VMD Tcl script that draws the C-alpha trace (Angstrom):
set ca {
  {-84.58 -358.87 87.70}
  {-82.00 -361.31 89.05}
  {-79.81 -360.51 92.05}
  {-76.78 -361.20 89.87}
  {-77.71 -358.11 87.80}
  {-76.98 -355.63 90.63}
  {-73.21 -356.06 90.69}
  {-73.11 -357.25 94.29}
  {-69.96 -358.46 95.99}
  {-69.51 -362.21 95.36}
  {-69.85 -362.95 99.09}
  {-73.38 -361.50 99.00}
  {-74.32 -363.54 95.94}
  {-73.05 -366.72 97.62}
  {-75.20 -366.00 100.68}
  {-78.26 -365.33 98.50}
  {-77.77 -368.58 96.59}
  {-77.38 -370.47 99.85}
  {-80.65 -369.00 101.14}
  {-82.47 -369.70 97.88}
  {-82.97 -366.08 96.76}
  {-82.69 -365.63 92.99}
  {-85.10 -363.02 91.67}
  {-85.65 -359.55 93.15}
  {-89.10 -358.26 94.06}
  {-90.31 -354.95 92.65}
  {-89.34 -352.91 95.72}
  {-85.89 -354.53 95.66}
  {-85.41 -353.96 91.92}
  {-86.21 -350.26 92.25}
  {-84.65 -349.47 95.65}
  {-81.33 -351.33 95.51}
  {-79.80 -349.36 92.57}
  {-80.70 -346.05 94.25}
  {-79.19 -347.16 97.56}
  {-76.04 -348.53 95.90}
  {-75.58 -345.19 94.15}
  {-75.20 -343.58 97.58}
  {-78.40 -341.54 97.45}
  {-80.81 -341.07 100.33}
  {-83.98 -343.07 99.73}
  {-87.64 -342.57 100.65}
  {-89.53 -345.77 99.87}
  {-92.90 -347.34 100.53}
  {-94.54 -350.65 99.65}
  {-97.03 -353.06 101.14}
  {-96.12 -355.50 103.87}
  {-94.44 -358.73 102.74}
  {-92.94 -357.13 99.62}
  {-89.30 -357.78 100.52}
  {-88.24 -354.46 102.07}
  {-85.73 -356.10 104.42}
  {-83.48 -357.37 101.63}
  {-84.03 -354.08 99.78}
  {-81.99 -352.28 102.43}
  {-79.75 -355.02 103.88}
  {-78.14 -355.99 100.58}
  {-76.92 -352.52 99.53}
  {-75.82 -351.89 103.13}
  {-73.70 -355.05 103.07}
  {-72.26 -354.20 99.65}
  {-71.18 -350.80 100.94}
  {-69.53 -352.26 104.05}
  {-67.75 -354.92 101.98}
  {-66.47 -352.53 99.32}
  {-65.97 -349.09 100.90}
  {-63.31 -348.04 103.39}
  {-64.87 -347.25 106.82}
  {-65.13 -343.69 108.12}
  {-64.22 -344.92 111.60}
  {-62.53 -348.05 112.91}
  {-64.66 -348.22 116.06}
  {-68.10 -346.75 115.33}
  {-70.82 -348.93 113.79}
  {-71.05 -348.53 110.03}
  {-74.74 -349.37 109.64}
  {-77.64 -348.88 112.07}
  {-81.06 -350.35 111.33}
  {-83.91 -348.91 113.43}
  {-87.15 -350.86 113.76}
  {-90.28 -350.17 115.86}
  {-90.70 -353.43 117.77}
  {-88.55 -356.14 119.33}
  {-90.19 -358.87 117.26}
  {-89.41 -357.16 113.97}
  {-85.88 -356.39 115.18}
  {-85.28 -360.08 115.87}
  {-86.59 -360.98 112.40}
  {-84.28 -358.48 110.69}
  {-81.31 -359.49 112.82}
  {-81.82 -363.20 112.08}
  {-81.75 -362.56 108.33}
  {-78.72 -360.27 108.66}
  {-76.77 -362.91 110.58}
  {-77.51 -365.49 107.88}
  {-76.31 -363.10 105.18}
  {-73.11 -362.25 107.09}
  {-72.29 -365.88 107.93}
  {-68.78 -366.79 106.82}
  {-67.61 -363.17 106.59}
  {-65.48 -361.19 109.04}
  {-68.23 -358.63 109.64}
  {-70.15 -358.63 112.91}
  {-73.63 -357.53 113.96}
  {-75.44 -356.75 117.19}
  {-79.04 -356.66 118.38}
  {-79.96 -353.87 120.84}
  {-83.44 -354.15 122.34}
  {-85.33 -352.65 125.24}
  {-86.31 -355.12 127.96}
  {-83.07 -357.09 127.75}
  {-79.93 -356.99 129.88}
  {-78.32 -353.56 129.57}
  {-74.86 -354.58 130.80}
  {-74.68 -357.47 128.34}
  {-75.44 -354.99 125.58}
  {-72.62 -352.71 126.76}
  {-70.16 -355.61 126.53}
  {-71.40 -356.44 123.03}
  {-71.05 -352.82 121.90}
  {-67.47 -352.74 123.19}
  {-66.64 -355.29 120.50}
  {-67.30 -352.59 117.85}
  {-69.90 -354.33 115.67}
  {-70.15 -353.24 112.04}
  {-73.97 -353.54 111.99}
  {-76.48 -352.69 114.73}
  {-80.18 -353.57 114.60}
  {-81.99 -351.65 117.35}
  {-85.22 -350.27 118.68}
  {-84.97 -346.46 119.03}
  {-85.50 -346.12 122.79}
  {-82.75 -348.53 123.83}
  {-80.27 -347.14 121.31}
  {-80.87 -343.65 122.74}
  {-80.17 -345.07 126.22}
  {-76.73 -346.26 125.09}
  {-75.99 -343.04 123.21}
  {-76.81 -340.92 126.26}
  {-74.55 -343.09 128.44}
  {-71.82 -342.94 125.77}
  {-71.67 -346.70 125.29}
  {-71.77 -346.23 121.52}
  {-70.93 -343.35 119.17}
  {-72.32 -342.58 115.73}
  {-69.88 -339.96 114.46}
  {-68.60 -342.49 111.92}
  {-71.99 -343.93 110.95}
  {-72.24 -344.44 107.20}
  {-75.77 -345.71 106.76}
  {-78.88 -345.09 108.88}
  {-81.88 -347.24 107.94}
  {-85.42 -346.80 109.25}
  {-87.73 -349.78 108.71}
  {-91.48 -349.23 109.21}
  {-90.89 -345.59 110.08}
  {-94.64 -344.94 110.21}
  {-94.99 -347.47 113.01}
  {-92.12 -345.88 114.96}
  {-93.98 -342.58 114.85}
  {-97.22 -344.29 115.91}
  {-95.37 -345.58 118.97}
  {-94.14 -342.08 119.87}
  {-90.48 -342.36 118.84}
  {-90.26 -339.04 116.94}
  {-88.00 -337.42 119.54}
  {-85.72 -340.46 119.73}
  {-85.32 -340.38 115.94}
  {-84.42 -336.68 116.16}
  {-81.84 -337.44 118.87}
  {-80.25 -340.23 116.81}
  {-80.22 -338.01 113.73}
  {-78.45 -335.23 115.67}
  {-75.89 -337.70 117.03}
  {-74.99 -338.99 113.56}
  {-75.52 -335.74 111.66}
  {-72.63 -335.47 109.22}
  {-72.60 -334.90 105.48}
  {-71.25 -338.36 104.55}
  {-74.13 -340.26 106.14}
  {-76.63 -341.97 103.85}
  {-80.20 -342.56 105.04}
  {-82.74 -345.11 103.82}
  {-86.31 -344.48 104.96}
  {-88.90 -347.26 104.50}
  {-92.55 -346.77 105.41}
  {-95.79 -348.59 104.65}
  {-97.30 -345.23 103.68}
  {-96.06 -341.81 102.68}
  {-99.55 -340.25 102.91}
  {-98.97 -339.03 106.43}
  {-98.00 -335.54 107.56}
  {-95.78 -336.69 110.42}
  {-94.03 -339.28 108.24}
  {-93.23 -336.60 105.69}
  {-92.05 -334.17 108.39}
  {-89.61 -336.72 109.80}
  {-88.46 -337.76 106.31}
  {-87.73 -334.12 105.49}
  {-85.72 -333.83 108.71}
  {-83.64 -336.97 108.13}
  {-83.15 -337.11 104.36}
  {-81.19 -334.99 101.89}
  {-82.67 -334.74 98.38}
  {-83.91 -338.36 98.49}
  {-84.90 -340.56 95.60}
  {-88.51 -341.70 95.95}
  {-89.77 -345.22 95.33}
  {-93.45 -346.04 95.88}
  {-94.73 -349.50 95.01}
  {-98.51 -349.42 94.99}
  {-100.06 -348.38 98.27}
  {-100.38 -349.84 101.73}
  {-104.14 -349.96 101.13}
  {-103.99 -351.79 97.79}
  {-105.70 -355.17 97.72}
  {-103.25 -358.05 98.18}
  {-103.88 -360.47 95.29}
  {-102.59 -363.49 97.23}
  {-104.90 -362.94 100.23}
  {-108.62 -363.78 100.26}
  {-110.46 -361.49 102.69}
  {-113.71 -362.66 104.29}
  {-115.95 -360.88 106.79}
  {-118.61 -362.44 109.02}
  {-121.23 -360.70 111.15}
  {-121.53 -361.88 114.76}
  {-124.19 -361.33 117.41}
  {-122.03 -361.59 120.53}
  {-118.89 -363.12 122.05}
  {-120.25 -366.70 122.10}
  {-121.15 -366.35 118.43}
  {-117.58 -365.27 117.62}
  {-116.18 -368.25 119.49}
  {-118.53 -370.61 117.63}
  {-117.39 -369.21 114.28}
  {-113.73 -369.43 115.30}
  {-114.22 -373.07 116.29}
  {-115.89 -373.73 112.92}
  {-113.02 -372.23 110.92}
  {-110.31 -374.02 112.89}
  {-112.16 -377.32 112.46}
  {-113.37 -377.04 108.87}
  {-110.71 -374.98 107.08}
  {-107.54 -376.53 105.68}
  {-105.06 -374.78 107.96}
  {-101.28 -375.11 107.98}
  {-100.62 -372.51 110.65}
  {-102.85 -369.66 111.80}
  {-102.71 -366.48 113.86}
  {-105.78 -365.33 115.77}
  {-105.57 -361.63 116.62}
  {-107.46 -360.26 119.62}
  {-107.88 -356.81 121.15}
  {-107.00 -357.76 124.73}
  {-104.30 -359.70 126.51}
  {-106.91 -361.63 128.53}
  {-108.53 -362.92 125.34}
  {-105.24 -364.36 124.10}
  {-105.10 -366.63 127.14}
  {-108.83 -367.51 127.12}
  {-109.00 -368.28 123.40}
  {-105.76 -370.24 123.49}
  {-107.27 -372.49 126.16}
  {-110.45 -372.90 124.07}
  {-108.44 -373.78 120.94}
  {-106.42 -376.31 122.93}
  {-109.68 -378.01 123.93}
  {-110.51 -378.32 120.22}
  {-107.39 -380.46 119.85}
  {-105.04 -377.92 118.28}
  {-101.56 -377.08 119.51}
  {-101.57 -373.42 120.47}
  {-99.87 -370.70 122.52}
  {-100.73 -367.15 123.58}
  {-98.58 -364.08 122.89}
  {-99.07 -360.73 124.59}
  {-97.23 -357.91 126.31}
  {-97.58 -359.46 129.78}
  {-95.00 -362.08 128.85}
  {-91.35 -361.37 129.56}
  {-89.19 -360.65 126.55}
  {-87.51 -364.05 126.90}
  {-90.92 -365.77 126.96}
  {-92.11 -363.81 123.93}
  {-88.95 -364.73 122.04}
  {-89.49 -368.39 122.89}
  {-93.10 -368.35 121.66}
  {-92.21 -366.58 118.40}
  {-89.29 -368.92 117.73}
  {-91.36 -372.00 118.48}
  {-94.14 -370.84 116.15}
  {-91.71 -370.01 113.34}
  {-90.29 -373.54 113.63}
  {-93.79 -375.04 113.30}
  {-93.89 -376.51 116.81}
  {-97.54 -375.50 117.25}
  {-100.41 -374.72 114.89}
  {-102.28 -371.66 116.20}
  {-100.82 -368.48 117.70}
  {-103.28 -366.26 119.59}
  {-101.83 -362.78 119.80}
  {-102.46 -359.11 120.41}
  {-101.03 -356.69 117.84}
  {-97.59 -357.38 119.31}
  {-97.46 -360.17 116.69}
  {-98.77 -358.15 113.74}
  {-95.27 -357.24 112.57}
  {-91.98 -359.06 112.37}
  {-93.35 -362.53 111.64}
  {-92.26 -363.68 108.19}
  {-93.46 -367.28 107.98}
  {-94.55 -368.69 104.62}
  {-96.48 -371.50 106.33}
  {-99.14 -369.19 107.83}
  {-102.21 -370.01 105.74}
  {-104.83 -368.18 107.85}
  {-105.20 -365.01 109.87}
  {-108.33 -364.52 111.97}
  {-109.24 -361.08 113.27}
  {-111.29 -362.04 116.31}
  {-111.69 -358.28 116.86}
  {-111.41 -355.52 114.27}
  {-108.47 -353.29 115.31}
  {-109.18 -349.70 116.33}
  {-106.14 -348.54 114.37}
  {-107.14 -349.42 110.82}
  {-103.52 -349.62 109.65}
  {-103.06 -352.62 111.93}
  {-105.57 -354.57 109.83}
  {-103.16 -354.34 106.88}
  {-100.24 -355.56 108.98}
  {-102.26 -358.35 110.58}
  {-103.52 -359.75 107.28}
  {-100.03 -359.33 105.81}
  {-98.81 -362.18 108.05}
  {-100.36 -364.58 105.50}
  {-100.03 -364.75 101.72}
  {-96.26 -364.27 101.89}
  {-93.49 -365.37 99.52}
  {-95.96 -366.11 96.71}
  {-98.20 -368.39 98.80}
  {-101.97 -367.94 99.03}
  {-103.56 -366.86 102.31}
  {-106.94 -366.36 103.95}
  {-107.85 -363.44 106.21}
  {-111.07 -363.94 108.20}
  {-112.57 -361.07 110.20}
  {-115.40 -361.27 112.76}
  {-117.57 -358.17 113.06}
  {-119.82 -357.81 116.08}
  {-121.75 -354.77 117.37}
  {-118.64 -353.51 119.22}
  {-116.58 -353.83 116.03}
  {-119.03 -352.13 113.71}
  {-117.67 -348.59 113.67}
  {-114.08 -349.86 113.48}
  {-115.18 -351.92 110.48}
  {-116.74 -348.88 108.78}
  {-113.53 -346.91 109.43}
  {-111.62 -349.77 107.80}
  {-113.78 -349.58 104.68}
  {-113.10 -345.85 104.43}
  {-109.37 -346.39 104.89}
  {-109.17 -349.16 102.28}
  {-111.63 -347.35 99.97}
  {-113.60 -350.55 99.58}
  {-117.03 -351.87 100.46}
  {-117.01 -355.41 101.82}
  {-119.83 -357.92 101.61}
  {-120.42 -360.40 104.43}
  {-120.06 -364.15 104.09}
  {-122.32 -366.56 106.00}
  {-121.76 -369.95 107.62}
  {-124.90 -372.08 107.51}
  {-126.39 -372.68 110.98}
  {-124.25 -369.83 112.31}
  {-126.00 -366.88 110.65}
  {-126.13 -363.61 112.59}
  {-129.26 -361.65 113.41}
  {-127.05 -358.55 113.75}
  {-127.05 -356.60 110.48}
  {-125.07 -353.50 111.38}
  {-125.63 -350.20 113.14}
  {-126.79 -346.80 112.01}
  {-124.15 -344.38 110.78}
  {-122.49 -342.22 113.38}
  {-124.26 -338.92 113.82}
  {-122.08 -335.89 113.10}
  {-121.04 -334.05 116.21}
  {-122.76 -330.68 116.38}
  {-122.18 -327.94 118.90}
  {-125.29 -326.11 120.06}
  {-125.47 -323.32 122.55}
  {-127.49 -324.07 125.61}
  {-129.98 -321.45 126.66}
  {-128.94 -319.89 129.93}
  {-131.59 -318.67 132.35}
  {-131.64 -314.89 132.51}
  {-131.08 -314.97 136.25}
  {-127.63 -316.50 135.80}
  {-126.33 -314.16 133.06}
  {-125.01 -311.51 135.40}
  {-123.29 -313.98 137.73}
  {-121.53 -315.66 134.74}
  {-120.37 -312.33 133.33}
  {-119.03 -311.33 136.73}
  {-117.20 -314.65 137.06}
  {-115.63 -314.30 133.60}
  {-114.43 -310.76 134.29}
  {-112.91 -311.71 137.60}
  {-111.04 -314.70 136.16}
  {-109.97 -312.85 133.02}
  {-111.03 -315.85 130.90}
  {-111.53 -315.52 127.16}
  {-113.65 -317.66 124.93}
  {-110.88 -318.80 122.66}
  {-110.20 -322.34 121.46}
  {-106.64 -323.38 122.35}
  {-105.65 -326.72 120.77}
  {-102.67 -327.06 123.13}
  {-105.09 -327.40 126.03}
  {-106.95 -330.32 124.48}
  {-106.44 -333.84 125.77}
  {-103.91 -335.79 123.71}
  {-102.22 -332.74 122.19}
  {-98.48 -333.13 121.88}
  {-96.34 -330.83 119.72}
  {-94.00 -332.56 117.24}
  {-90.99 -330.39 118.14}
  {-90.30 -329.39 121.71}
  {-87.88 -326.68 122.90}
  {-84.46 -328.18 123.58}
  {-84.53 -327.28 127.26}
  {-87.87 -329.06 127.71}
  {-87.30 -332.25 125.74}
  {-88.13 -335.40 127.64}
  {-86.99 -338.66 126.14}
  {-88.27 -342.02 127.45}
  {-85.27 -344.08 128.40}
  {-86.67 -347.37 127.19}
  {-89.03 -348.74 124.56}
  {-90.90 -351.35 126.55}
  {-94.35 -350.34 125.30}
  {-96.31 -353.10 123.65}
  {-96.71 -352.80 119.92}
}
mol new
graphics top color blue
foreach p $ca { graphics top sphere $p radius 0.5 }
foreach p [lrange $ca 0 end-1] q [lrange $ca 1 end] { graphics top cylinder $p $q radius 0.2 }
display resetview
């Protein structure tokens, strides 16, 4: 389907032609008509499928063609989970709006709050924001959403993973009027919390599901290699960076320290490289991401802070130096390559410490992977035994202690009942209004 078939405003079509966009992807072809019809939308598709244009284009068409509800309030708010993804979305939005009278603003945690207040006072038509910082401005009455026409959530599942459920509820309450349209995009809809939040935000939504987040990406070749130890992983990484035909690559690690150490090692191999992790200031992170997107260096070594928001067609390889504990992150990491119709390679190194994360990944993807081998770098490690199921057995108590335990229980009034709210990590989805506690910033590392 061509973009000219949607009936877009001519200014949108001119921008698309200028950027070289002609044909819509499947998620765009199915989502855009629903959004342009004014219906709430619940949509999911794999990473790299073109979701950003699927919501930006109908949002722009609405702003261009429909009279605003308010002259001062923003007309469209796009919420994204991380700063890096927010910058990516904002960059594309600015290109699409170039040459029009409509303005946009980027509101992120970790950046100057007063500068953001001044920008909001200019009454932008579009706001791209992370949830925590937008809530900060709403609570201080720097921005109002009573006239908001379109609320868009990109990667809603990731926002919930990062603990932004209460911020989303607050934003929803602030802009809760019957004329608001909501577009909800998520990598997966097979999640109880995702569905709970979607039910809270959306009104009789149309549903669009393109494949599944766990479907195999046809443009990405996935390879797995067994490793004996850290030195073995480094030897394999050196082999791939030396022997493979690499345009640009991202090496994902589990720790911030490893990004620095591996970046130094890769530099010694003769490659241009930089490290990206949450210890860098926001300005430094922006500089690294921008430099990499412009092709100024070849290899980016990153924690999962770089697993989303990078849309660079020139990334030919992704290397998982460690298998992520959160299996969904594997999908987002590998999705950094094989974009825009290009082929990509995803290489994963599996050592003893990665084994159970690897088995969890197989269960999540519903696939069984075979291991590749590099001659002279074969592993002696062949995997670990399956995890033993946790069983609870009653310990025999010496008869002499029975009476003292019974006496202690009676005196304390304790009952042998399992209370999930007392378990570590328990956090109810909805809190009483008088006990809600909202973080004032979203500086956590993705």
